[in-house]
N, C-alpha and C positions, 0 to 999 in steps of 0.2 A: 567529558563527553569526547566521542570518535568524531573526527572531521568532515566523515562523510557516513551516510546512513542511506539505507534504500527502502521505500514504501510503496504500498501499491497505490495505482495511478488513482486518484480522484479530482479530477479536471485542475492538475496542476500546469501551468505555465511556464515556460522556462525565464529564469529571471524573478519569478515570484516568491515572496518572502513566506518564514513557515516558523511558526511558533512550535518549539519541541514540546513544551510543557502541556500547553491547550492541545496538541496536535492538529492546529488550524493553519488553514492556508490566510495570509494577512497580505499588506501592502506589496508594493513591487517598488522596491528602490534602484534597481537597475535596469540600463538599456542593455540590448543585446545586438553585436553588429551582424552576425549571422548564426543562423541554425544549418547544421547539416551533419550527413554522416561521414564517417571515416572511409574514403575513396579506395582505401586499401584492405578494410574487412567491411563489405557493403552486404555480404549475403546473408541468405536466413537460416536459420535454426528451424527446422521443423518437426515435430514429435507425434505419433500416430500410433494407437492402440486401441484395442476391444479386449473386453475381460468377461466371463462370467462370473458374478459377485454373488455372495450369499449373506455377508454382513454389510452392516453400516460403514466399519472401518475399511474393507475392501473396496466399497464402492468411492468412498473418500479416496484411496488410493489410484484407484481408477481414473476419476478424474483430476490427479494430478496434486492431491491435499494430503498432507501427512498424517498418517492417523493420530498422531498426538498433538494434531493441530499446529503447524509452523507457525514462530514467533509474530511473523507478521500478522497473522489473523488475530493474535492473543492482544495486539497492540492495535490494530484498526478495524471497526465493525463496518458492517454493510458489504463484504465483499460478496458480488455476485456469484461467483463457482461456490462458494462457502453457501450461500443462501439457495443453490440449486440444487446441492446436495443434501441439504436438511428438508427441502421442500419436497424431496420425491425418495424418502426413505425408504430402506430395505423391511421387507415385512416378513413373518415365519410362513406364508401360503404362495408365495410365487417364487419363479425364478426370474432372475435378473441378468441384462448384458447391459454393459457400460463400455462407452468407447470416447474417446478425445483425439481431437488434434489442435495442437497448438503451433501457432507459426510467431516468431520472434523475428524481428527485423533488427536489422543494424541499428546501435543506439544514437539517438540525435541529440548531438552535442551544442550548446551555446558558447560563442567563441566572442573575446574581446569584449567583455561585460564591463559598462561605466557606470558611476554613480550617477542617479540623477540631481539636479539641484537641490529640490526638496529634500532630499536624503542628505545630501551634504551640509545643509543647516543645522541638521540634527545630531551630527560626529559628535559633537562636544556634549550632548547630553544622551549618555547610554540608556537610560531608562525609557526617554522619550521615543529612541530610536527602535530600540526592542520592542516596545507597544506598537508602534507602526507597522516596524518592517520585520518581527521577529529575530531569531537567533542563526537561522540558516537560509539559504535560496535553494530553488530549484536549477542545478545546474545542466542534468540532461535527462532525456525519457526515452524507455523502451517502447516502441510500440509492435503492433503485429495483429493477431486475430486469435480468437479461441472457438472450438465448435465442440460440445459436448450433446451426448444421445443416451438415454437411458432407455432400456425396454423392458416394459413388466409384462410375463408371461404367466398367466393361470388358467387351470384347468381341472375338471373334475376329475381327471384322469392322470395320475402322476406321471405314468408312461409317455401319454400323449405331450405333456408339458414339459418333459425332458429332452423329450424328440423337436418340438417345436423352438423349445430355446438353444438347442445343440444346433440346428440346423440354421438360425437366426445368426450365431454366434460364430458358424462356419463361412457363411456367406458374407459376413462383415470382415473377415479376414481373408477373404479371396480362396476359401479353401473349398468350396463346393460349387455346384454348377446354378447360374442364376433359375430362380424359379423354386429352388429346392424350399427354402422355408415357406412358401406360398403353398404349395403342394401340401408340406404337413400343417400348415394350419389349417387348410381346408378339410382335410382329412379326421383334422381332430375337430374340427367344428361339426362335422357331419355324424363322427361318432360319438360324439358326447350330447348330441342334442343342443347344442349351441352355447354349451356350458364350456367354452375354451375363449379366452380375450387376450388379447395383445395392445397393450398402452405403450406410445412412445412418446418421450418428451424430449426436447431439444433447445438447445440453448446455443447461441453466435453471437459473437463480438467483433465486429469487423465485416466489411462487404457491406452493398447497399442493394435493393431490389431483390431481383432475381436471385443474387448472389447470396441471399440471406432467408429465402423461402423456406416453407417447411417442407422437409423433406419425407416425414413419417417412417413408415418400418421399410419401406423399398430399401433393399442393399444396394440395388443396383442405383438408387438416386443419391443413398448414402456415399458410395464408392467415387461417383462424377463429382459431388458437392467436394469431397477430399482431395480429388486429383487437381481440382482448379481453386481450392482456398490458399493456397499461398500466394497466386496471384491476385486473390480479394484482399488478402492482409497487407499487399505490398501498395496497392491501388488506393483502397478507403481502410487506412488502419485505426485501430483504436489504441488508446494508450494502456499500458498495463504496469508499468513500474517506473516510480519518479526517484532518482538520484538527488539529493540535498547535501549540500555542500556548508560548512561554517562558511562568515564572510571573510575570515582571515586567509582564505586559501585564494583571494584575487590577487592580492592580498588590500584589506581594507583595515584600517585602524578602529576595529569595533572589538571591545573586549568580550571574552568571552562569557558565558553564564556564571562560570566558577570566579572568574577575575571580578564581575560585577558583585558576587557575594561578599569574597573576600573584600573587595574596596569598601562595601557597606561596614562589614565587620570593622576594619580599620576607622572608618569615620566616625561610628559609633562609640568606639574606645578613645578617641581622639575628642570627642564632644565631652564624654565623661570625665577626662582629665582637665579639659578646659575648664567645666563648672567647678571643679576641686581649686583649680589655680585661682580662679575669679573670686573663689571664695575666701582663699588664703589672701590674695592681695585686699581684700575688702576687710579683713581682719587687720592689716597691716596697717592700711589707711587711716581704720578706726584707730588703733593706739596710739598713731602719729599725730593725731587731731588734739585740740585743745583740751578736749576732755579727757585724754588718754590717762592721764595721772589720777584721775577722779576714781575709775573703772578699774585699774591694774596697780598693782604694787610692784616695786623695784624694774619699773620698766627700763629696757636697754638705752641708749641714746638714740636720739633721731636718725642720725647718720647711721649708726648700727642695724637699726630697724629696717 
């Protein structure tokens, strides 16, 4: 097993234990002197993009999810981004525009980990220690924010549908004058007798209050949100990834799962041998007893036995 693994954030706390087999957060056996970002690398990483999408695979790609479903989604269920993509799946009749902005803050590291007294008392009992505190602990957290928007454009007129979708996509990317989408949409509604609709859904993690309010399809509001989102992700971040490390990285004298398994195999073998030796000793003791000559012929001397 690798000494370091990374998982999607699931209310992890730095110093908390983690059971790799059950994928569960367990007890906390470590105190943390401080949690902070590296002052030399405390900047943000911000990624923003808008795409016209035609398939579910391209929608997932636009939202930053691998078309083959990234390994972490296979190991951990309940990811908000994956659920959002599945809840607003692409259909065969509409045009879709999807966009995302991801803000990644500098990693928050825990420093100077120390074992609690309760955990120290279990160091000599690996099974109980692993049950209580798992085989890994949360060493650091990555925080930031995520903003996703999916617009579905449907019209009785294929030409109007294409024009409305194109104007919205252009405004999102800053390639068209503000109001172009509104004009195209109002024209489509009028000329199709109302049989044109635009549905916009968004998902945001990070920020509070007005920083997380619904933007609707207004491209100006969406772009304003994106311009302020890095600050929101810094002031009121959410967790998106946890780094887990084995206890021997501190280091603590905690055996790895492989070592525990090997120890159990060795102990089982020792027990089996012990049972054979006990039986052999019992046979010898019986042969050396007063009735030995009654049950055995040509016994060696007691000294030889």
